[in-house]
Every structure is written in structure tokens, then in C-alpha cells.
C-alpha positions, 0 to 999 in steps of 0.5 A: 626676278633672281638676281645672278652672277654670270659671265657676259657670254650667258647674257639675255636680252632682257637681262637687266646689268647692275652697274658699279652705281645704282644704274640698271641697264636693259639688255635690248641688243647683244653684238658678238666680235672676234676676240671675245668682245660683246657690245650691248644696246650699241649706238644708244645712251646705254651702250656697254661693251666687255669681254665674253668671260668678264662677270656682271651680277645681273637680274633675269625675268622669271620666264613667264608660265602658262596657264 
């Protein structure tokens, strides 16, 4: 799984967001709001908020390949 430095606007469901500590947050839902605000996993204990232009390091699963 490649590690990427991207803006929050490029988050995808399935990405693992690297936090400042050793935690990784798996993105299950993304909610976009006016003013560039994003909410990830809203309502869950691992909920995160930020702005679309903020950068984060994520690990993104490789796409499945067909045989």
C-alpha cells in the first residue's frame, strides 16, 4: 500500500489517515460542507474534521487486479 501526502479533498473511502501519534484512521464516510469543511466518519469515535486544502499522509490500498 503506497503512502501518499495529499490534500483532504483527495481522501477516498478506504484510505488510512496517519495521525500525529501512531494511530491510523480508516475512512469509511466523507461528508463535504460549504466553505471547504470535511468530516470523516462523522458520529463515530474516530470522527475527524478539517478543511479540503489541509494536507495529510494516508496509506491507500492498491486497486484489485483482475486475473
